[in-house]
C-alpha positions as CSV (number, residue, x, y, z in Angstrom):
1,M,0.0,0.0,0.0
2,K,1.5,3.3,-1.1
3,V,0.0,6.6,0.0
4,L,0.7,10.1,-1.4
5,I,0.2,13.1,1.0
6,V,0.1,16.5,-0.7
7,L,0.8,19.6,1.4
8,T,0.6,23.3,0.6
9,S,3.6,25.5,-0.1
10,H,1.8,28.7,0.6
11,D,2.9,30.6,3.6
12,K,1.1,34.0,3.6
13,L,-2.3,34.7,5.0
14,G,-3.6,37.0,2.3
15,D,-2.5,40.6,2.8
16,T,-2.4,40.4,6.6
17,G,1.4,39.9,6.8
18,K,0.7,36.9,9.0
19,P,2.0,33.4,8.3
20,T,0.0,30.4,7.3
21,G,0.6,26.9,5.8
22,F,-0.5,23.4,6.6
23,W,-2.2,22.5,9.9
24,L,0.0,20.1,11.9
25,E,-2.8,17.8,13.3
26,E,-4.3,17.4,9.8
27,F,-1.0,16.0,8.6
28,A,0.2,14.1,11.7
29,A,-3.0,12.2,12.5
30,P,-3.5,10.8,9.0
31,Y,0.3,10.1,8.6
32,Y,0.2,7.8,11.6
33,V,-3.1,6.2,10.6
34,F,-1.4,5.2,7.3
35,K,2.0,4.4,8.8
36,D,0.5,2.2,11.5
37,A,-1.4,0.3,8.8
38,G,1.9,-0.5,7.1
39,A,1.7,2.0,4.2
40,E,4.7,3.4,2.4
41,I,4.2,7.2,2.5
42,V,5.5,9.8,0.1
43,L,5.0,13.5,0.8
44,A,4.8,16.1,-2.0
45,S,4.1,19.9,-2.3
46,P,4.0,22.4,-5.2
47,K,7.4,23.7,-4.5
48,G,9.0,20.7,-2.8
49,G,11.2,20.8,0.2
50,Q,9.9,21.9,3.7
51,P,6.3,23.0,3.5
52,P,5.3,25.9,5.7
53,L,3.7,25.0,9.0
54,D,0.9,27.3,10.3
55,P,2.4,28.3,13.7
56,K,-1.0,28.4,15.3
57,S,-1.2,24.6,14.7
58,D,1.9,24.2,16.7
59,A,0.7,26.1,19.7
60,P,0.3,24.3,23.1
61,D,-3.5,24.3,22.9
62,A,-3.4,22.7,19.4
63,Q,-1.3,19.7,20.5
64,T,-2.7,16.2,20.1
65,E,-1.3,12.7,20.6
66,A,-0.4,12.6,16.9
67,T,1.4,16.0,16.9
68,K,3.3,15.0,20.1
69,R,4.3,11.7,18.4
70,F,5.4,13.6,15.3
71,K,7.6,16.0,17.3
72,D,9.7,13.0,18.6
73,D,9.8,11.2,15.2
74,G,13.0,12.0,13.4
75,E,12.1,9.9,10.3
76,A,8.8,11.7,9.9
77,N,10.4,15.1,10.3
78,A,13.1,14.3,7.7
79,L,10.4,13.2,5.3
80,L,8.5,16.5,5.8
81,A,11.6,18.6,5.3
82,N,12.2,17.0,1.9
83,T,8.8,16.7,0.2
84,R,8.9,16.0,-3.5
85,K,7.8,18.5,-6.0
86,L,4.3,17.9,-7.1
87,D,5.1,17.7,-10.8
88,E,7.5,14.8,-10.0
89,V,4.9,12.4,-8.7
90,S,2.4,10.3,-10.6
91,A,-0.9,8.8,-9.6
92,A,0.2,5.5,-11.2
93,D,2.7,5.0,-8.4
94,F,0.2,5.3,-5.5
95,D,-3.0,3.6,-4.2
96,T,-4.5,6.8,-2.8
97,V,-3.8,10.5,-2.2
98,F,-4.6,12.6,0.9
99,Y,-4.6,16.4,1.2
100,P,-4.2,17.9,4.7
101,G,-5.6,21.4,5.2
102,G,-4.6,24.6,6.8
103,H,-5.4,27.8,5.1
104,G,-2.5,27.5,2.6
105,P,-4.4,25.2,0.1
106,L,-7.0,28.0,-0.5
107,W,-4.2,29.9,-2.4
108,D,-1.9,27.4,-4.0
109,L,-3.8,24.2,-4.5
110,T,-7.2,25.4,-5.7
111,G,-6.2,26.3,-9.3
112,N,-2.9,24.4,-9.4
113,A,-3.0,22.6,-12.8
114,T,-0.6,19.9,-11.7
115,S,-2.7,19.1,-8.6
116,I,-5.9,19.1,-10.6
117,A,-4.5,16.7,-13.2
118,L,-3.1,14.5,-10.4
119,I,-6.5,14.2,-8.7
120,E,-8.2,13.5,-12.0
121,S,-5.7,10.7,-12.7
122,F,-6.5,9.1,-9.3
123,I,-10.2,9.3,-10.0
124,K,-9.9,7.9,-13.6
125,A,-7.9,5.0,-12.2
126,R,-10.6,4.3,-9.6
127,K,-8.3,5.2,-6.7
128,P,-9.7,7.0,-3.6
129,V,-9.0,10.6,-2.8
130,G,-9.2,12.3,0.6
131,A,-9.1,15.9,1.8
132,V,-9.7,17.5,5.1
133,C,-10.7,21.0,6.5
134,H,-9.6,23.6,3.9
135,A,-8.0,21.0,1.6
136,P,-11.3,20.2,-0.3
137,A,-10.4,23.5,-2.0
138,A,-8.0,21.4,-4.1
139,L,-11.1,19.6,-5.5
140,V,-13.1,22.6,-6.7
141,Q,-11.7,22.8,-10.2
142,V,-11.3,19.0,-10.6
143,R,-13.5,17.3,-13.2
144,G,-14.8,13.8,-12.9
145,V,-14.7,11.2,-15.8
146,D,-18.1,12.6,-17.0
147,G,-16.5,16.1,-17.5
148,E,-18.6,17.6,-14.7
149,Y,-17.2,19.0,-11.5
150,L,-16.0,16.1,-9.4
151,V,-18.0,17.2,-6.3
152,K,-21.2,17.9,-8.3
153,G,-24.0,15.8,-6.7
154,K,-21.6,14.2,-4.2
155,R,-21.9,14.3,-0.5
156,V,-19.0,16.6,0.6
157,T,-17.9,18.6,3.6
158,G,-15.1,21.0,4.5
159,F,-14.3,24.0,6.8
160,T,-17.6,25.7,7.5
161,N,-18.5,29.4,7.2
162,T,-19.1,29.6,11.0
163,E,-15.7,28.0,11.7
164,E,-14.1,30.6,9.4
165,E,-15.9,33.3,11.3
166,G,-14.7,31.7,14.5
167,V,-11.0,32.2,13.5
168,Q,-11.9,35.7,12.2
169,L,-10.6,35.1,8.6
170,T,-13.9,35.4,6.7
171,E,-12.7,38.7,5.0
172,V,-9.1,37.4,4.5
173,V,-9.6,34.1,2.6
174,P,-10.0,34.2,-1.2
175,F,-13.3,32.4,-0.9
176,L,-15.4,30.6,1.7
177,L,-15.0,26.9,1.1
178,E,-18.6,26.0,2.2
179,D,-20.1,28.4,-0.2
180,K,-17.8,27.3,-3.1
181,L,-18.5,23.6,-2.7
182,K,-22.3,24.4,-2.8
183,E,-21.8,26.8,-5.7
184,I,-20.3,24.0,-7.9
185,G,-23.0,21.5,-7.1
186,G,-21.6,19.7,-4.1
187,D,-24.2,18.2,-1.7
188,Y,-22.6,20.0,1.2
189,S,-23.4,19.2,4.8
190,K,-21.6,19.7,8.1
191,G,-21.6,18.7,11.8
192,P,-21.2,20.9,14.8
193,D,-18.3,23.4,14.6
194,W,-14.9,21.9,15.6
195,S,-16.3,18.3,15.9
196,S,-15.3,15.4,13.8
197,Y,-17.5,15.1,10.7
198,V,-16.5,13.0,7.7
199,L,-18.3,12.0,4.5
200,V,-17.6,9.2,2.1
201,D,-19.2,9.3,-1.4
202,G,-17.8,6.7,-3.8
203,L,-14.1,7.3,-4.0
204,L,-14.2,10.7,-2.3
205,V,-13.5,11.2,1.4
206,T,-13.9,14.7,2.9
207,G,-13.5,15.9,6.5
208,Q,-14.8,19.1,8.0
209,N,-12.0,20.4,10.2
210,P,-8.8,19.4,12.2
211,A,-10.8,17.1,14.5
212,S,-11.9,15.1,11.4
213,S,-8.4,14.3,10.3
214,E,-7.9,10.9,11.9
215,E,-11.4,9.6,11.0
216,A,-11.0,10.8,7.4
217,A,-7.8,8.9,7.0
218,K,-9.4,5.8,8.5
219,E,-12.3,6.0,6.0
220,L,-9.7,6.3,3.2
221,L,-8.0,3.1,4.5
222,K,-11.4,1.3,4.5
223,L,-11.9,2.2,0.9
224,L,-8.4,0.9,0.1
225,K,-9.0,-2.4,1.9
226,A,-12.4,-2.8,0.3
227,G,-10.9,-2.2,-3.2
């Protein structure tokens, strides 16, 4: 079993001058779900190398068992410091792909032609695709085998408008993910803010927020084992 995890390379929160990037829990929890299941894991990002970490996700109040485990894991840290460039990986070499969130993907993975083509290749090959929190933004320009938007008519979730309000970034983000998924025909639904909420529709697994990361990865594993 070979798993590709795609992280953001974007490190600026709009015009605020504040940093952003990927959210640590959303990477660490799925990473260990896959690793503990015996998967070979490859990390990639648009620019390659060390992806930017949202410092808020590394704050004391954001720590989880998975983030603490990651801190002490030299092998995982070395992998993260040397992600492959996104244009150097192929869907043919992997069984599934997972996109962790953080605000970064809203900027550099939404319209990224390489990422879009990669996801479309996974779907055409009948391989499952997972994304959590803000990372379903990477799906919004992806087309299914029928030429329609991949999420059209599918049960999907992602970071909610009220969660965005909660972190006071509604006016900073380039678009609100909940609105965008609905706009392109996704059958969007959500659970309570900050609680785990994961949806599976065919080959697509989406999670609402950081708390959904581990469950989303487990659902992706179930699809792999079923397939």
